LUMSEDO-495828 format. One record per residue (C-alpha): residue in one letter; residue number from 1; x, y, z. Coordinates in Angstrom, 1 decimal. Layout:
N
+---------+-----+--------+--------+--------+
! residuo ! num !     xx !     yy !     zz !
+---------+-----+--------+--------+--------+
!       A ! NUM !      X !      Y !      Z !
...
+---------+-----+--------+--------+--------+
END
This chain:
189
+---------+-----+--------+--------+--------+
! residuo ! num !     xx !     yy !     zz !
+---------+-----+--------+--------+--------+
!       M !   1 !  -19.5 !  -29.5 !   24.5 !
!       D !   2 !  -16.5 !  -30.0 !   21.9 !
!       K !   3 !  -19.0 !  -29.7 !   19.1 !
!       H !   4 !  -20.6 !  -26.6 !   20.5 !
!       F !   5 !  -17.5 !  -24.9 !   21.2 !
!       H !   6 !  -16.2 !  -25.7 !   17.6 !
!       K !   7 !  -19.6 !  -24.0 !   16.2 !
!       I !   8 !  -18.7 !  -21.1 !   18.5 !
!       R !   9 !  -15.3 !  -20.5 !   17.3 !
!       E !  10 !  -16.7 !  -20.8 !   13.9 !
!       F !  11 !  -19.1 !  -18.1 !   14.5 !
!       Y !  12 !  -16.6 !  -15.9 !   16.1 !
!       R !  13 !  -14.1 !  -16.3 !   13.0 !
!       D !  14 !  -16.9 !  -15.7 !   10.5 !
!       R !  15 !  -18.4 !  -12.9 !   12.1 !
!       K !  16 !  -15.6 !  -11.4 !   14.3 !
!       R !  17 !  -17.6 !  -11.1 !   17.6 !
!       M !  18 !  -19.2 !  -13.7 !   20.0 !
!       P !  19 !  -22.6 !  -15.0 !   19.6 !
!       S !  20 !  -25.4 !  -14.0 !   21.9 !
!       Y !  21 !  -27.2 !  -16.4 !   24.1 !
!       G !  22 !  -30.0 !  -16.5 !   21.8 !
!       E !  23 !  -27.3 !  -17.5 !   18.8 !
!       I !  24 !  -25.7 !  -19.9 !   20.9 !
!       M !  25 !  -29.2 !  -21.6 !   21.5 !
!       D !  26 !  -29.5 !  -21.8 !   17.5 !
!       L !  27 !  -25.8 !  -22.9 !   17.1 !
!       A !  28 !  -26.6 !  -25.7 !   19.4 !
!       G !  29 !  -30.0 !  -26.8 !   18.3 !
!       F !  30 !  -31.1 !  -25.9 !   22.2 !
!       K !  31 !  -34.9 !  -25.4 !   22.8 !
!       S !  32 !  -34.0 !  -23.0 !   25.7 !
!       K !  33 !  -31.9 !  -20.2 !   26.6 !
!       N !  34 !  -31.2 !  -22.1 !   29.9 !
!       A !  35 !  -29.6 !  -24.9 !   28.2 !
!       A !  36 !  -27.2 !  -22.1 !   26.5 !
!       F !  37 !  -26.6 !  -20.4 !   29.8 !
!       S !  38 !  -25.5 !  -23.9 !   31.4 !
!       L !  39 !  -23.2 !  -24.6 !   28.1 !
!       V !  40 !  -21.5 !  -21.1 !   28.8 !
!       K !  41 !  -21.2 !  -21.7 !   32.6 !
!       K !  42 !  -19.2 !  -24.9 !   31.4 !
!       M !  43 !  -17.1 !  -23.0 !   29.0 !
!       V !  44 !  -16.6 !  -20.6 !   31.7 !
!       S !  45 !  -15.1 !  -22.9 !   34.1 !
!       E !  46 !  -12.8 !  -24.4 !   31.4 !
!       N !  47 !  -11.5 !  -21.1 !   30.5 !
!       L !  48 !  -12.9 !  -21.4 !   27.0 !
!       V !  49 !  -15.1 !  -18.3 !   27.3 !
!       G !  50 !  -15.3 !  -15.2 !   29.5 !
!       K !  51 !  -17.8 !  -12.7 !   30.6 !
!       D !  52 !  -17.5 !   -8.9 !   30.6 !
!       R !  53 !  -19.2 !   -7.0 !   33.4 !
!       Q !  54 !  -22.5 !   -6.9 !   31.7 !
!       G !  55 !  -22.5 !  -10.5 !   31.3 !
!       K !  56 !  -21.6 !  -10.5 !   27.6 !
!       I !  57 !  -19.5 !  -13.7 !   26.5 !
!       L !  58 !  -16.1 !  -12.9 !   25.5 !
!       P !  59 !  -13.2 !  -15.1 !   24.4 !
!       G !  60 !  -11.4 !  -16.8 !   26.9 !
!       P !  61 !   -7.7 !  -17.7 !   27.9 !
!       S !  62 !   -7.9 !  -21.1 !   26.1 !
!       F !  63 !  -10.2 !  -19.6 !   23.3 !
!       F !  64 !   -7.6 !  -19.6 !   20.7 !
!       E !  65 !   -5.5 !  -22.6 !   21.7 !
!       V !  66 !   -4.5 !  -24.9 !   19.0 !
!       P !  67 !   -3.6 !  -28.8 !   19.7 !
!       V !  68 !    0.0 !  -29.9 !   19.4 !
!       L !  69 !   -0.1 !  -33.3 !   17.9 !
!       G !  70 !    3.2 !  -34.3 !   18.1 !
!       L !  71 !    6.5 !  -33.9 !   16.2 !
!       V !  72 !    7.1 !  -34.0 !   12.5 !
!       E !  73 !   10.5 !  -35.0 !   11.2 !
!       A !  74 !   12.2 !  -32.4 !    8.6 !
!       G !  75 !   15.4 !  -34.6 !    8.0 !
!       F !  76 !   14.7 !  -38.2 !    7.1 !
!       P !  77 !   11.0 !  -39.6 !    7.2 !
!       S !  78 !   10.0 !  -41.6 !    9.9 !
!       P !  79 !    6.6 !  -43.0 !   10.9 !
!       A !  80 !    4.1 !  -40.6 !   11.9 !
!       E !  81 !    2.1 !  -40.9 !   15.1 !
!       E !  82 !   -0.5 !  -38.6 !   15.8 !
!       E !  83 !   -1.1 !  -37.8 !   19.4 !
!       L !  84 !   -2.4 !  -35.0 !   21.3 !
!       S !  85 !    0.5 !  -33.9 !   23.4 !
!       D !  86 !   -0.8 !  -30.4 !   24.6 !
!       T !  87 !   -2.4 !  -27.2 !   23.2 !
!       I !  88 !   -0.8 !  -24.1 !   22.4 !
!       N !  89 !   -2.5 !  -20.4 !   22.9 !
!       L !  90 !   -0.8 !  -18.5 !   20.0 !
!       D !  91 !   -1.0 !  -15.1 !   21.9 !
!       Q !  92 !    0.7 !  -16.7 !   24.7 !
!       F !  93 !    3.5 !  -18.6 !   22.5 !
!       L !  94 !    4.0 !  -15.3 !   20.3 !
!       L !  95 !    3.3 !  -12.3 !   22.4 !
!       R !  96 !    5.5 !  -11.2 !   25.1 !
!       N !  97 !    4.3 !   -7.9 !   25.5 !
!       K !  98 !    0.8 !   -7.7 !   23.9 !
!       E !  99 !    0.4 !   -3.8 !   24.2 !
!       A ! 100 !    3.9 !   -3.2 !   22.7 !
!       T ! 101 !    3.6 !   -5.8 !   19.9 !
!       Y ! 102 !    2.3 !   -5.1 !   16.2 !
!       M ! 103 !    2.6 !   -6.5 !   12.7 !
!       L ! 104 !    4.2 !   -5.4 !    9.5 !
!       K ! 105 !    3.6 !   -6.8 !    5.9 !
!       V ! 106 !    7.1 !   -7.2 !    4.4 !
!       A ! 107 !    7.8 !   -6.1 !    1.1 !
!       G ! 108 !   11.2 !   -6.7 !   -1.0 !
!       D ! 109 !   13.4 !   -9.5 !   -0.8 !
!       S ! 110 !   16.5 !   -8.4 !    1.3 !
!       M ! 111 !   15.9 !  -10.5 !    4.3 !
!       S ! 112 !   15.1 !  -13.8 !    1.9 !
!       G ! 113 !   18.2 !  -15.6 !    3.6 !
!       A ! 114 !   16.7 !  -15.2 !    7.0 !
!       G ! 115 !   13.4 !  -16.7 !    5.9 !
!       I ! 116 !   11.6 !  -13.7 !    5.4 !
!       I ! 117 !    9.9 !  -13.2 !    2.2 !
!       P ! 118 !    7.6 !  -10.5 !    0.4 !
!       G ! 119 !    3.8 !  -11.1 !    1.6 !
!       D ! 120 !    5.2 !  -12.5 !    5.2 !
!       L ! 121 !    4.0 !  -10.8 !    8.0 !
!       V ! 122 !    6.4 !  -10.1 !   10.8 !
!       L ! 123 !    5.5 !   -9.7 !   14.5 !
!       V ! 124 !    7.5 !   -6.9 !   16.0 !
!       E ! 125 !    7.9 !   -5.8 !   19.8 !
!       R ! 126 !    8.3 !   -2.1 !   20.4 !
!       G ! 127 !   10.5 !   -0.8 !   23.6 !
!       C ! 128 !   12.6 !   -4.0 !   24.1 !
!       E ! 129 !   16.3 !   -3.5 !   23.7 !
!       A ! 130 !   17.7 !   -4.8 !   20.5 !
!       K ! 131 !   20.9 !   -6.7 !   20.7 !
!       I ! 132 !   23.1 !   -7.3 !   18.1 !
!       G ! 133 !   22.3 !   -9.8 !   15.9 !
!       D ! 134 !   18.5 !   -9.4 !   16.4 !
!       I ! 135 !   16.4 !   -8.6 !   13.1 !
!       V ! 136 !   15.1 !   -5.2 !   13.8 !
!       I ! 137 !   12.7 !   -2.3 !   12.2 !
!       A ! 138 !   14.7 !    0.5 !   12.1 !
!       Q ! 139 !   14.6 !    4.0 !   10.4 !
!       I ! 140 !   18.4 !    4.7 !    9.0 !
!       D ! 141 !   18.9 !    8.3 !    7.6 !
!       G ! 142 !   15.1 !    8.8 !    7.1 !
!       E ! 143 !   14.4 !    5.5 !    5.5 !
!       W ! 144 !   12.5 !    2.4 !    7.1 !
!       T ! 145 !   13.6 !   -1.0 !    6.7 !
!       I ! 146 !   13.9 !   -4.4 !    8.4 !
!       K ! 147 !   17.4 !   -5.9 !    8.7 !
!       Y ! 148 !   20.1 !   -7.6 !   10.8 !
!       L ! 149 !   21.6 !   -5.3 !   13.6 !
!       R ! 150 !   25.2 !   -5.8 !   13.4 !
!       K ! 151 !   28.4 !   -4.1 !   14.7 !
!       K ! 152 !   31.7 !   -3.9 !   13.1 !
!       N ! 153 !   34.7 !   -2.0 !   14.4 !
!       N ! 154 !   32.5 !   -0.2 !   16.7 !
!       R ! 155 !   30.1 !    1.0 !   13.9 !
!       V ! 156 !   26.5 !   -0.3 !   14.1 !
!       F ! 157 !   25.0 !   -0.9 !   10.8 !
!       L ! 158 !   22.0 !   -2.8 !    9.1 !
!       D ! 159 !   22.7 !   -6.2 !    7.5 !
!       P ! 160 !   20.4 !   -7.8 !    4.8 !
!       A ! 161 !   19.9 !  -11.6 !    4.6 !
!       N ! 162 !   20.4 !  -11.6 !    0.9 !
!       A ! 163 !   23.8 !  -11.3 !   -1.2 !
!       K ! 164 !   22.2 !   -8.9 !   -3.6 !
!       Y ! 165 !   22.3 !   -6.1 !   -1.3 !
!       K ! 166 !   24.9 !   -4.4 !    0.8 !
!       P ! 167 !   25.1 !   -3.6 !    4.3 !
!       I ! 168 !   23.8 !   -0.2 !    5.2 !
!       F ! 169 !   25.9 !    2.1 !    7.4 !
!       P ! 170 !   24.1 !    5.3 !    8.9 !
!       K ! 171 !   25.3 !    8.6 !    7.6 !
!       Q ! 172 !   23.5 !   10.6 !    9.7 !
!       S ! 173 !   21.1 !    8.7 !   12.1 !
!       L ! 174 !   20.0 !    5.2 !   13.1 !
!       K ! 175 !   16.8 !    4.6 !   15.2 !
!       I ! 176 !   15.8 !    1.2 !   16.4 !
!       A ! 177 !   12.1 !    1.1 !   16.5 !
!       A ! 178 !   11.5 !   -2.6 !   17.0 !
!       V ! 179 !   12.8 !   -6.2 !   17.4 !
!       V ! 180 !   11.2 !   -8.9 !   15.2 !
!       T ! 181 !   10.0 !  -11.7 !   17.4 !
!       A ! 182 !    8.1 !  -14.1 !   14.8 !
!       V ! 183 !    7.3 !  -14.3 !   10.9 !
!       I ! 184 !    3.9 !  -15.4 !    9.9 !
!       R ! 185 !    3.4 !  -16.9 !    6.8 !
!       K ! 186 !    0.0 !  -18.3 !    5.2 !
!       Y ! 187 !    0.2 !  -21.3 !    2.8 !
!       I ! 188 !   -3.3 !  -21.6 !    1.9 !
!       K ! 189 !   -5.5 !  -18.5 !    1.3 !
+---------+-----+--------+--------+--------+
END
């Protein structure tokens, strides 16, 4: 079944939709749609796929899981042992409130000291309470930016993570739109 599931995930990745039963039949090399129905039934029981009210196939809760193979040493090198220890569903790992979460593409280098560089995507959540020290998306005096939320002498301000830039104290207004929850960087294009 793993081989067939991987083909279905590739189909979804390439076409941005789930295959029909006929397309699953072709992907798997089955001679009948009954075999495709049986495969889908097994995948539904394992939460890999689901169905809507009309019976159309949807990605299931485990559809986007990625295997966790173990640890990698970021300090001194150590012998690598590949061992499947678990899987992670990236949605469940990264999103606390899916309806309030969105992504923004980063421009500028004012947050490079925090590991956020131009071209990165930041995952942000609206509506959660920003705490001092959080990285936030804020509108300060009518301009939008991403910075640390800081407080000094009872004054709230925005602080960059790059010595080339100075802290920004609001002259008129400061509105926090969202809190950054994750940074996404793709290394291979």
